[in-house]
DRENDO-1510 file (C-alpha; in Angstrom, 1 decimal, always signed):
<recs>
REC; n; res; u; v; w
REC; 1; MET; +0.0; +0.0; +0.0 .
REC; 2; ALA; +1.5; +3.3; -1.0 .
REC; 3; ASN; +1.7; +6.3; +1.3 .
REC; 4; SER; -0.5; +9.3; +0.6 .
REC; 5; HIS; +1.0; +12.1; +2.6 .
REC; 6; SER; +0.5; +15.8; +2.0 .
REC; 7; ILE; +4.0; +17.4; +2.1 .
REC; 8; ARG; +4.0; +21.1; +2.9 .
REC; 9; SER; +6.2; +22.6; +0.2 .
REC; 10; ASP; +5.6; +26.3; +1.0 .
REC; 11; ARG; +8.9; +27.5; +2.3 .
REC; 12; ASN; +7.2; +30.3; +4.2 .
REC; 13; HIS; +5.7; +27.6; +6.5 .
REC; 14; TRP; +8.8; +25.6; +7.0 .
REC; 15; VAL; +11.2; +25.7; +10.0 .
REC; 16; ALA; +14.2; +27.3; +8.5 .
REC; 17; CYS; +17.3; +25.2; +8.8 .
REC; 18; ARG; +19.2; +28.1; +10.5 .
REC; 19; GLU; +16.5; +28.0; +13.2 .
REC; 20; CYS; +16.3; +24.3; +13.5 .
REC; 21; PRO; +15.2; +23.4; +17.1 .
REC; 22; LEU; +17.3; +20.2; +17.0 .
REC; 23; ASP; +20.4; +22.4; +17.2 .
REC; 24; GLN; +19.4; +23.1; +20.8 .
REC; 25; CYS; +19.3; +19.5; +21.8 .
REC; 26; GLU; +22.2; +18.6; +24.0 .
REC; 27; GLY; +22.3; +15.0; +22.6 .
REC; 28; LEU; +22.5; +16.3; +18.9 .
REC; 29; ARG; +25.5; +17.9; +17.2 .
REC; 30; PRO; +24.7; +21.4; +15.8 .
REC; 31; HIS; +25.4; +22.1; +12.2 .
REC; 32; ASP; +27.9; +24.7; +11.0 .
REC; 33; ALA; +26.8; +27.5; +8.6 .
REC; 34; GLU; +27.9; +25.6; +5.5 .
REC; 35; SER; +25.9; +22.5; +6.4 .
REC; 36; VAL; +22.8; +24.6; +7.1 .
REC; 37; ARG; +23.0; +26.3; +3.7 .
REC; 38; TYR; +23.2; +23.0; +1.9 .
REC; 39; LEU; +20.5; +21.3; +4.0 .
REC; 40; GLN; +18.1; +24.2; +3.3 .
REC; 41; GLU; +18.7; +23.6; -0.4 .
REC; 42; PHE; +18.2; +19.9; -0.1 .
REC; 43; LYS; +15.1; +20.1; +1.9 .
REC; 44; GLU; +11.9; +19.6; -0.1 .
REC; 45; GLY; +9.2; +20.2; +2.5 .
REC; 46; GLU; +7.8; +19.2; +5.9 .
REC; 47; LEU; +5.2; +16.6; +6.9 .
REC; 48; SER; +3.0; +16.3; +9.9 .
REC; 49; LEU; +1.5; +13.1; +11.2 .
REC; 50; THR; -1.0; +12.5; +13.9 .
REC; 51; ARG; -0.6; +9.6; +16.4 .
REC; 52; SER; -0.8; +6.1; +14.7 .
REC; 53; GLY; -0.4; +7.7; +11.2 .
REC; 54; ALA; +1.7; +5.6; +8.9 .
REC; 55; LEU; +4.8; +7.1; +7.3 .
REC; 56; LEU; +6.4; +4.1; +5.5 .
REC; 57; ASN; +4.8; +0.8; +4.6 .
REC; 58; GLN; +6.6; -2.5; +4.6 .
REC; 59; GLY; +7.2; -3.9; +1.1 .
REC; 60; ALA; +6.6; -0.5; -0.6 .
REC; 61; PRO; +9.2; +2.0; -1.9 .
REC; 62; SER; +9.4; +5.6; -0.7 .
REC; 63; PRO; +10.3; +8.6; -2.8 .
REC; 64; HIS; +11.7; +10.4; +0.3 .
REC; 65; ILE; +13.9; +10.2; +3.3 .
REC; 66; TYR; +13.0; +12.1; +6.5 .
REC; 67; THR; +14.5; +13.6; +9.6 .
REC; 68; LEU; +12.2; +13.4; +12.6 .
REC; 69; LEU; +11.9; +17.0; +13.8 .
REC; 70; ASP; +9.5; +16.5; +16.6 .
REC; 71; GLY; +7.7; +13.4; +18.2 .
REC; 72; ILE; +8.4; +9.7; +18.6 .
REC; 73; MET; +7.9; +7.0; +16.0 .
REC; 74; ILE; +7.9; +3.2; +15.9 .
REC; 75; ARG; +9.7; +1.0; +13.5 .
REC; 76; GLN; +8.0; -2.4; +13.2 .
REC; 77; VAL; +7.9; -5.6; +11.1 .
REC; 78; LYS; +4.6; -7.2; +10.3 .
REC; 79; LEU; +4.6; -11.0; +10.2 .
REC; 80; GLU; +2.5; -13.3; +7.9 .
REC; 81; ASP; +0.2; -14.3; +10.7 .
REC; 82; GLY; -0.8; -10.7; +11.3 .
REC; 83; SER; +1.3; -10.1; +14.4 .
REC; 84; ARG; +4.1; -7.6; +14.6 .
REC; 85; GLN; +7.5; -7.2; +16.1 .
REC; 86; ILE; +8.5; -3.6; +17.2 .
REC; 87; VAL; +12.2; -3.4; +16.5 .
REC; 88; ASN; +13.0; +0.2; +17.5 .
REC; 89; PHE; +11.7; +3.6; +18.5 .
REC; 90; MET; +12.8; +6.8; +16.7 .
REC; 91; PHE; +13.4; +10.1; +18.3 .
REC; 92; PRO; +14.0; +13.7; +17.1 .
REC; 93; GLY; +17.1; +13.8; +14.8 .
REC; 94; ASP; +16.7; +10.3; +13.6 .
REC; 95; LEU; +17.0; +9.6; +9.9 .
REC; 96; VAL; +13.9; +7.7; +8.6 .
REC; 97; GLY; +13.7; +5.7; +5.4 .
REC; 98; LEU; +17.4; +5.2; +4.6 .
REC; 99; GLN; +16.7; +1.8; +3.3 .
REC; 100; ALA; +14.5; +3.2; +0.5 .
REC; 101; ALA; +17.2; +5.8; -0.2 .
REC; 102; ILE; +19.5; +3.0; -1.4 .
REC; 103; ASP; +16.9; +1.7; -4.0 .
REC; 104; GLN; +15.2; -1.0; -1.8 .
REC; 105; ASP; +11.6; -1.4; -0.8 .
REC; 106; MET; +11.0; -1.1; +2.9 .
REC; 107; GLU; +11.4; -4.2; +5.0 .
REC; 108; HIS; +9.7; -2.6; +7.9 .
REC; 109; SER; +7.0; +0.0; +8.4 .
REC; 110; VAL; +7.2; +3.2; +10.4 .
REC; 111; GLU; +4.3; +4.9; +12.2 .
REC; 112; ALA; +3.8; +7.8; +14.6 .
REC; 113; LEU; +3.6; +6.9; +18.3 .
REC; 114; THR; +2.9; +10.6; +19.0 .
REC; 115; ASP; +2.0; +13.5; +16.8 .
REC; 116; CYS; +5.0; +14.1; +14.7 .
REC; 117; ARG; +6.7; +16.6; +12.3 .
REC; 118; LEU; +9.4; +15.6; +9.8 .
REC; 119; CYS; +11.7; +17.3; +7.4 .
REC; 120; VAL; +11.4; +15.8; +3.9 .
REC; 121; PHE; +14.3; +15.1; +1.6 .
REC; 122; PRO; +14.0; +13.8; -2.0 .
REC; 123; ARG; +15.4; +10.3; -2.3 .
REC; 124; GLU; +16.5; +10.9; -5.9 .
REC; 125; ARG; +19.0; +13.6; -4.7 .
REC; 126; PHE; +20.4; +11.5; -1.9 .
REC; 127; THR; +23.5; +10.5; -3.9 .
REC; 128; ASP; +24.1; +14.2; -4.7 .
REC; 129; LEU; +23.9; +15.1; -1.1 .
REC; 130; VAL; +26.6; +12.7; +0.0 .
REC; 131; THR; +28.8; +13.4; -3.0 .
REC; 132; ARG; +28.7; +17.2; -2.7 .
REC; 133; PHE; +29.0; +17.2; +1.0 .
REC; 134; PRO; +31.2; +14.2; +2.2 .
REC; 135; ARG; +30.6; +15.0; +5.9 .
REC; 136; PHE; +27.0; +14.0; +5.5 .
REC; 137; SER; +28.1; +10.7; +4.0 .
REC; 138; TYR; +30.1; +10.0; +7.3 .
REC; 139; ASP; +27.1; +11.1; +9.3 .
REC; 140; VAL; +24.7; +8.7; +7.6 .
REC; 141; ILE; +27.2; +5.8; +8.1 .
REC; 142; TRP; +27.4; +6.8; +11.8 .
REC; 143; LEU; +23.6; +6.9; +12.1 .
REC; 144; ALA; +23.3; +3.5; +10.5 .
REC; 145; ALA; +26.0; +2.1; +12.8 .
REC; 146; LYS; +24.2; +3.5; +15.9 .
REC; 147; GLU; +20.9; +1.9; +14.7 .
REC; 148; GLU; +22.7; -1.4; +14.3 .
REC; 149; SER; +24.1; -1.0; +17.8 .
REC; 150; ALA; +20.6; -0.3; +19.2 .
REC; 151; LEU; +19.2; -3.4; +17.6 .
REC; 152; GLU; +22.0; -5.5; +19.1 .
REC; 153; SER; +21.1; -4.1; +22.6 .
REC; 154; HIS; +17.5; -5.0; +22.0 .
REC; 155; LEU; +18.4; -8.4; +20.9 .
REC; 156; VAL; +20.5; -9.0; +24.0 .
REC; 157; ALA; +17.5; -7.7; +26.1 .
REC; 158; LEU; +15.2; -10.3; +24.4 .
REC; 159; GLY; +17.7; -13.2; +24.7 .
REC; 160; LYS; +19.5; -12.7; +28.1 .
REC; 161; ARG; +17.2; -10.7; +30.4 .
REC; 162; ASN; +14.2; -11.9; +32.3 .
REC; 163; ALA; +10.9; -10.2; +31.9 .
REC; 164; HIS; +11.4; -7.7; +34.7 .
REC; 165; GLU; +14.8; -6.7; +33.4 .
REC; 166; ARG; +13.5; -6.4; +29.8 .
REC; 167; VAL; +10.8; -4.0; +30.8 .
REC; 168; ALA; +13.2; -1.9; +32.9 .
REC; 169; TYR; +15.7; -1.9; +30.1 .
REC; 170; LEU; +13.2; -0.6; +27.6 .
REC; 171; ALA; +12.0; +2.1; +30.0 .
REC; 172; LEU; +15.6; +3.2; +30.5 .
REC; 173; TYR; +16.3; +3.2; +26.8 .
REC; 174; LEU; +13.3; +5.3; +26.0 .
REC; 175; VAL; +13.8; +7.8; +28.8 .
REC; 176; GLN; +17.5; +8.2; +28.1 .
REC; 177; ARG; +16.8; +8.8; +24.4 .
REC; 178; GLY; +14.1; +11.3; +25.5 .
REC; 179; ILE; +16.6; +13.2; +27.7 .
REC; 180; MET; +19.1; +13.4; +24.9 .
REC; 181; THR; +16.6; +14.9; +22.5 .
REC; 182; GLY; +14.9; +17.3; +24.9 .
REC; 183; LEU; +11.6; +15.3; +25.3 .
REC; 184; ALA; +12.3; +14.0; +28.8 .
REC; 185; GLU; +12.9; +15.8; +32.1 .
REC; 186; ALA; +15.7; +14.7; +34.4 .
REC; 187; ASN; +15.8; +16.5; +37.8 .
REC; 188; GLY; +16.8; +13.7; +40.2 .
REC; 189; ARG; +13.9; +11.7; +38.9 .
REC; 190; ALA; +13.3; +11.3; +35.1 .
REC; 191; ARG; +10.0; +11.5; +33.3 .
REC; 192; LEU; +9.2; +10.9; +29.6 .
REC; 193; GLU; +5.7; +11.6; +28.3 .
REC; 194; ILE; +5.1; +8.8; +25.9 .
REC; 195; PRO; +1.6; +7.2; +25.2 .
REC; 196; ILE; +2.8; +3.7; +24.7 .
REC; 197; THR; +0.4; +0.8; +25.3 .
REC; 198; GLN; +1.1; -2.5; +27.1 .
REC; 199; ARG; +0.4; -4.3; +23.8 .
REC; 200; GLN; +3.2; -2.2; +22.2 .
REC; 201; ILE; +5.6; -3.1; +25.1 .
REC; 202; ALA; +4.7; -6.7; +24.6 .
REC; 203; ASP; +5.3; -6.5; +20.9 .
REC; 204; MET; +8.8; -5.0; +21.5 .
REC; 205; LEU; +9.9; -7.4; +24.2 .
REC; 206; GLY; +8.4; -10.7; +23.0 .
REC; 207; LEU; +6.2; -11.1; +26.1 .
REC; 208; SER; +2.5; -12.0; +26.3 .
REC; 209; LEU; +0.1; -9.2; +27.3 .
REC; 210; VAL; -0.7; -10.9; +30.6 .
REC; 211; HIS; +3.0; -11.3; +31.5 .
REC; 212; THR; +3.7; -7.7; +30.5 .
REC; 213; ASN; +0.9; -6.4; +32.8 .
REC; 214; ARG; +2.1; -8.4; +35.7 .
REC; 215; THR; +5.7; -7.4; +35.2 .
REC; 216; MET; +4.8; -3.7; +35.1 .
REC; 217; GLN; +2.8; -4.0; +38.2 .
REC; 218; ALA; +5.7; -5.6; +40.1 .
REC; 219; LEU; +8.1; -3.0; +39.0 .
REC; 220; ARG; +5.6; -0.3; +40.1 .
REC; 221; GLN; +5.3; -1.9; +43.5 .
REC; 222; SER; +9.1; -2.0; +43.8 .
REC; 223; ASN; +9.1; +1.8; +43.3 .
REC; 224; LEU; +11.8; +1.3; +40.7 .
REC; 225; LEU; +9.9; +2.8; +37.9 .
REC; 226; HIS; +6.3; +3.8; +37.1 .
REC; 227; TRP; +5.0; +3.1; +33.6 .
REC; 228; ASP; +1.5; +4.3; +33.0 .
REC; 229; GLY; -0.5; +5.1; +29.8 .
REC; 230; ASP; +0.9; +8.6; +29.6 .
REC; 231; GLY; +4.6; +8.0; +30.2 .
REC; 232; ILE; +7.5; +6.6; +32.2 .
REC; 233; THR; +8.9; +7.8; +35.5 .
REC; 234; ILE; +12.2; +6.5; +36.8 .
REC; 235; GLU; +12.9; +7.6; +40.4 .
REC; 236; ASP; +16.6; +6.5; +40.4 .
REC; 237; MET; +18.3; +6.1; +37.1 .
REC; 238; GLU; +21.4; +4.5; +38.6 .
REC; 239; ALA; +19.5; +1.9; +40.6 .
REC; 240; ALA; +17.3; +1.2; +37.5 .
REC; 241; CYS; +20.4; +0.7; +35.3 .
REC; 242; ASP; +21.9; -1.7; +37.9 .
REC; 243; TYR; +18.6; -3.7; +38.1 .
REC; 244; ALA; +18.3; -3.9; +34.2 .
REC; 245; LYS; +22.1; -4.7; +33.8 .
REC; 246; PHE; +22.2; -1.7; +31.5 .
REC; 247; ASP; +25.3; +0.5; +31.1 .
REC; 248; GLY; +23.2; +3.4; +29.6 .
REC; 249; LEU; +23.4; +5.0; +26.2 .
REC; 250; ASP; +26.5; +6.7; +24.8 .
REC; 251; ASP; +26.1; +10.4; +25.5 .
REC; 252; LYS; +28.2; +11.5; +22.5 .
REC; 253; PRO; +26.2; +14.0; +20.4 .
REC; 254; ARG; +24.6; +12.4; +17.5 .
REC; 255; PRO; +24.7; +13.9; +14.0 .
REC; 256; PHE; +21.6; +14.6; +12.1 .
REC; 257; LEU; +20.5; +15.8; +8.6 .
</recs>
């Protein structure tokens, strides 16, 4: 099924690259003036999605690649029996649709977990981008490597952690990514507003819905973390990391397009 998004192409309604809010995120690396000029030229428009809106469809091509400007998205794979495996979450600054940018149909789908806004770049000019501005080529490789590293961490969580540790790990991963991109608060305790359902948690962690519910209740009673329908609260990040056997995310600033 093809996507049918309305891309806002009126430059008067775009966020100018020189005023990009992502430059203010501590976890993202600001652009220099030359990069800003070229990205402004490369940018084709902006796209807004409401919660649960589909951006990319599994098995279909995409004429665009995107940078997530605001919001949180889910990357997932739909299986033949109708079930799904959520493989990762995408935060501001993440590059979306790179697979299609190298002339392949998507092997996963991407949908909005929250209301989202994205910068739109034409797939057909991607080669020109990395040829004319080699620094962006390095950045894309770096982002792809970080995505692979995240997937490895998720795989370890599925294979080597028990249910309680898996849920704690996922909460920590999401909250830390939120902190790095300005979506989460961290003043002693950490809080990320994220409307994730227990079904989505189960689909990420390979747990049944019943097991997920019981595990979340146990973690709440332990006062380690509180995960409700509106978000995640972690009272003590260090204690939660020890419990989940998680060293935390690399805090090196991430590049973005």
